[in-house]
N, C-alpha and C positions, 0 to 999 in steps of 0.2 A: 504493499499500499504506499508506503513512504517513497519507494522508488518512483511512483507515478507523480509525485509532487514536483513541479517545476521551480526554478529560480524566480520566474515571473510571478509566481503565486505569492511569493514573500519578499521580494525585493522592495526597496523604497523607490517609488516612482517620482515623486516630487523632490528632486535632489537640488541641494545647494552647490553651485559651482563657484569657482573663483577665476579671475582673468589672470593670465601669466604676467602681465605687466603691473599689476598692483603691488603696493608695499606689502612685504611679508608680514609686518606687524598687524596691519589691517586684516590680512587673511587669518592670522591666528585669533584675532578678536571675533571674526566671523564664526570660525570653528567653535570657539567657546560659547558664543551667544546661541548657536544652534545646537549645542551639546552633542557634537559629532567628532569623530576621530579623524576623519580625512574628507577631502573634497576633490572631485575631478577639476583639472585646470584646463581652461579653454583659451585658444589664442583669439585674435581679433575677429577671425572669420567664424568662430564658434566650433572650431575643430578641437578635439581632445589631444593635448600635447603632454600631459603628465598628470600626476596625483600628488596632492599636498596634504601630508599626514603628520600625525604627532611626531614621528621620527625626524621629518623635515624641520619641524618646528624646533626641535632640539638643536639642529644645525644653526638656526637663527640665534637661539640662545648662546650657544658657544661662539659664534661669530661676534655677537654683541659684547661678550665678555673679553675677547681678545681685541676688538677694535674700539673699545670704550664707547660704543653707541649702537643703536638700532638703526640699520639701514639695509637697503637691498629689496629686489623684487622677488615675487614668488618663483619666477623662472629661474633664478639663481640657486634656489634651495630644493625645488620640487623634484620628485622622482620621475625621470624621463622614460624609464622602461615601463611601459604600460602592459600589465597582465590583467587580461579581461576574461570575462565569462559570457556564455550565450544564454539569453533569457529562457530558451527551451530546454536547457540542460537540466538534469535531475538534481534535486537538492541533496541526494545521497552522494552524487559525484562531487558536488560542491563540498560537502563535508570532508570527503577524502582529500580534496585539494587544500582545504584549510589545515588539515592535520599535517601536511607536509610543507607548510609555509608559515612564515612569521607574519604575514600580512593579515590585517584584521577586516579589510573590505576589498571588493573588487568592483570596478565598473562593469555594468551589464549592457551587452549590445544585442540588438535584433536587427538582422538585415542591414548591418554596417552603420546603424544609428545607435548612439547612446540613449538608453531608455531608462536606466536606473542604476542603483548601487545596492550591492548586497553584502551583508556583514555576518559575522559569526553568530551574532545574536538573532538574526533572521533565521538561521539554520535551527537554533534552539527553539524559536517560536514555532517553526514547523513540526519539530518532533513532539512538542507538548500538544499540538492542535489535533493530533490523531487519536 
């Protein structure tokens, strides 16, 4: 039964994104205000170019401590290697992927379009729903 549940069934569809060229500190404030751990990063044309996560925020903190001030754009700190999942994939396959990764969330694509984001918590919600 669980194998029939797809990522699309539990992903977050209304996602917060950040622009690559905004100030990293402003992006950190957005993550905190939305109580999320990462956000997809879009370029000026709306194309996904990276992910900005808590790990990337730690880079901002360390840079600020070394440089005696906060500065820099999201694109300087974001993770550029995008690992995504397909909306039609099984939640069980996703659980397996999470088990072998330190990532806490993945951008979700359907037909080459960004349609959501899915987290470890979403997998847990799926298991308790059955």
